[in-house]
C-alpha positions, -999 to +999 in steps of 0.1 A: +058-250+932+072-221+948+081-190+925+118-198+931+116-231+918+096-222+888+122-203+875+148-226+882+165-201+911+173-226+939+206-226+950+216-254+938+204-250+900+222-213+902+250-236+911+248-255+880+239-230+857+267-208+870+293-239+867+278-244+830+281-212+824+316-212+832+324-242+812+308-226+783+323-198+785+359-217+788+351-233+758+343-202+739+373-187+752+394-218+742+379-215+705+381-183+703+423-185+710+424-217+683+409-197+660+433-165+668+464-192+667+450-206+633+444-168+618+479-160+633+495-195+614+478-182+581+483-146+583+523-156+587+520-183+560+513-157+537+540-135+545+574-131+527+603-148+545+631-129+563+650-149+543+645-131+511+666-105+507+687-087+478+721-104+483+701-139+474+701-120+436+739-103+433+746-137+414+721-138+394+723-102+386+758-100+376+751-127+355+719-116+337+725-077+338+750-060+316+770-036+337+755-044+371+771-023+397+747-028+428+714-034+442+702+002+449+668-008+465+647-045+473+609-049+480+593-080+482+558-088+489+527-113+485+512-109+452+481-126+452+453-125+478+437-157+497+418-179+471+441-174+438+466-202+452+474-227+479+501-244+479+528-223+477+528-181+482+534-161+452+558-131+456+567-100+434+605-091+437+612-053+431+642-042+423+662-011+413+699-020+404+728+005+398+749-001+366+784+011+361+773+031+331+760+052+356+724+048+350+698+027+373+673+004+361+640-014+379+635-049+376+608-073+390+603-107+394+579-137+406+589-159+431+569-190+443+580-195+479+573-226+501+547-229+529+562-248+556+527-263+571+519-274+533+552-291+531+550-310+555+514-317+547+526-330+516+547-355+531+580-357+506+561-348+478+586-324+465+563-295+440+595-274+436+619-301+424+588-311+400+582-275+390+624-267+384+628-304+368+600-290+342+615-254+337+648-267+332+640-301+310+608-303+299+599-270+284+632-262+267+634-299+251+595-293+240+605-256+226+634-270+208+611-294+187+593-265+169+622-245+166+638-278+148+609-274+122+610-236+119+582-228+147+585-204+170+563-217+205+572-206+237+551-222+265+561-202+300+578-175+314+619-172+321+632-193+344+661-182+369+682-203+392+685-187+430+704-202+457+682-199+493+687-211+529+654-227+526+649-259+527+625-266+497+637-248+470+618-214+453+609-211+419+623-172+403+607-164+371+603-136+351+571-108+358+549-118+327+528-084+339+559-066+328+553-080+294+514-068+294+501-109+304+475-113+329+452-139+338+411-134+336+393-131+364+385-163+374+349-156+386+340-146+355+354-168+338+371-180+301+356-166+270+351-182+239+384-165+227+405-170+257+391-202+260+404-215+223+437-195+228+442-216+259+433-245+239+456-241+212+485-236+235+473-272+252+474-288+219+507-274+210+521-290+246+503-324+243+516-327+210+551-319+216+553-341+245+537-370+232+566-368+200+590-361+223+582-397+246+575-414+210+615-410+205+632-407+237+610-430+255+590-419+290+597-393+312+613-394+344+592-406+376+598-367+389+576-354+360+559-386+344+542-393+376+548-368+402+528-361+434+500-389+420+521-419+436+504-443+458+510-420+492+492-390+475+461-415+466+463-429+506+464-392+518+434-382+496+417-414+510+418-398+539+398-368+533+376-378+513+353-393+535+340-364+553+345-344+520+325-364+504+299-366+526+297-329+525+294-325+495+265-349+492+250-331+520+252-299+502+238-314+466+206-321+482+195-285+477+206-286+445+176-284+418+169-318+406+192-339+427+170-367+430+176-378+397+213-387+399+220-385+439+222-419+444+245-428+410+268-401+426+269-414+465+279-451+442+303-429+426+321-416+454+317-449+470+344-464+441+364-430+434+396-442+442+396-475+424+383-458+393+412-431+399+439-458+404+429-467+370+432-434+355+468-435+369+482-463+356+480-450+321+468-478+295+501-475+263+473-487+237+461-453+243+471-418+235+493-405+264+506-370+268+523-355+299+493-333+315+500-302+325+479-315+357+465-282+369+450-264+340+427-239+354+425-199+345+450-188+372+479-208+355+471-194+320+480-159+312+477-138+283+494-107+261+472-090+241+479-065+211+471-027+211+435-036+200+424-054+231+431-095+212+451-118+223+485-124+206+501-146+233+494-171+257+519-188+286+514-213+309+528-213+347+528-232+376+542-265+367+540-287+400+513-313+390+526-325+360+515-361+347+521-385+321+486-398+307+452-394+287+448-353+276+414-354+296+435-344+324+435-311+309+407-314+295+386-318+314+399-297+338+400-265+319+367-271+300+348-277+334+364-255+357+370-226+337+350-218+311+320-190+316+286-211+325+270-198+292+300-220+271+306-245+295+288-273+285+268-257+252+303-258+234+320-284+252+318-308+219+328-278+198+363-271+223+372-309+220+372-304+183+391-273+180+419-288+208+417-322+182+422-302+153+452-281+169+466-313+184+467-331+146+483-297+131+510-302+157+518-337+155+517-332+116+545-306+122+564-323+145+560-354+126+546-377+148+553-417+137+525-434+156+490-435+151+474-403+150+442-399+178+413-398+160+386-369+177+363-398+185+390-414+202+397-381+220+358-383+230+360-418+238+389-413+266+364-385+280+333-409+285+358-438+297+374-416+319+346-397+335+348-402+368+377-377+366+352-351+355+333-353+391+370-351+408+374-316+386+330-302+399+342-309+433+378-300+431+384-272+408+353-262+397+343-255+429+381-231+439+378-215+407+344-203+420+348-194+459+345-157+465+377-146+479+377-148+517+409-151+539+397-192+548+409-201+515+443-215+520+458-253+518+446-267+551+411-258+546+407-272+517+424-306+520+417-311+558+383-321+579+389-294+608+360-276+617+375-247+597+380-269+571+346-285+569+337-248+571+354-231+539+340-266+519+303-259+526+311-225+513+327-235+483+297-260+479+269-234+486+281-204+473+256-191+443+281-189+416+293-227+425+257-238+430+244-226+392+275-242+377+266-280+393+231-277+390+241-279+352+272-295+350+258-326+373+229-340+354+256-337+322+278-358+337+254-383+347+235-388+312+272-390+300+278-421+327+303-406+343+289-418+372+282-456+362 
């Protein structure tokens, strides 16, 4: 064999190699261009739209600000980084207004804006209509129930109506941070006191909704069913197979996975059949209007001068659903609590919730059978498969490190970028630590059966 052939340097080989290199280079170039385009689209989605201008607020200001004269300055900017919110863009609106008295006043609002690509993917599931209905109809009604018995309970920030040129609408509310409210860092998780405060507010919400349903009948589908219809299930099924495959692949690196891996694989296979049962609430069980997206970033806490929690508000009412309260209980207790208390105090937290639930039901004169603590635990066992959805969904979302790839497209998509983001969720050390504790715990509770 000649030296030339030994080195692969014949003319034909050289031509083949050069051609292959050109094809590879073109492939890399196309991939890079696609990545740049995707990044640009994501960046654009996180930008405040050009139509959000001060003149849209004039009517609102005239109605709500005494002696309002004009807007002196107006600024709108994104209020959250990547990974803190997925389906919408949270914006902060700050302005200074001139008053007829000659003084001026600084104002701040939070505005939830649609991301057009997300709205198109949602295929008619109008999350803005759902949330506006909750603010307009549901929350005032629940707060009034407490007011009627002489107790002041507030669930959410002030909500305002505003007309905008976009087709989906917006959610405009007060900036709670102006009153000292803030979220707990999702990566650190809720400690005992924050978890108890969240559960107490949840019990107030669930109790009032149960009383409202007992006296007035079921909620309209826009909030009672919300996004959880057959189209939603079919859409989730489409992305489940590659996501479940990836989760099972990542799970093989977890300590102790051999014990529950076979049961978990079977659980994935039958998940949507079981999920349909879960969505069709049993009228013989205790049912409430679930918040539906009850995790740390959707709970805001206000503190006194000594740093103690004095008030808790809920935000983000886009996923409300009528059904057993385990929807919200599993969500908060598995996704958002600190590792040290997540399982150690799980039963205690359920009892703490139940104690306050019964207290509120009695206060509001609930006419139906009171749910026992045992019955709440039975529901948690019965619908244990939903806990698996929380682990691979909300818990993974809460515990992933901030990254620009944390967006709705990647969260629900099955593109290479989407699968890579989910791999990041399932393999980061923080999630793995929690999953290695929670998965065998669920297995031992029969959640995968």
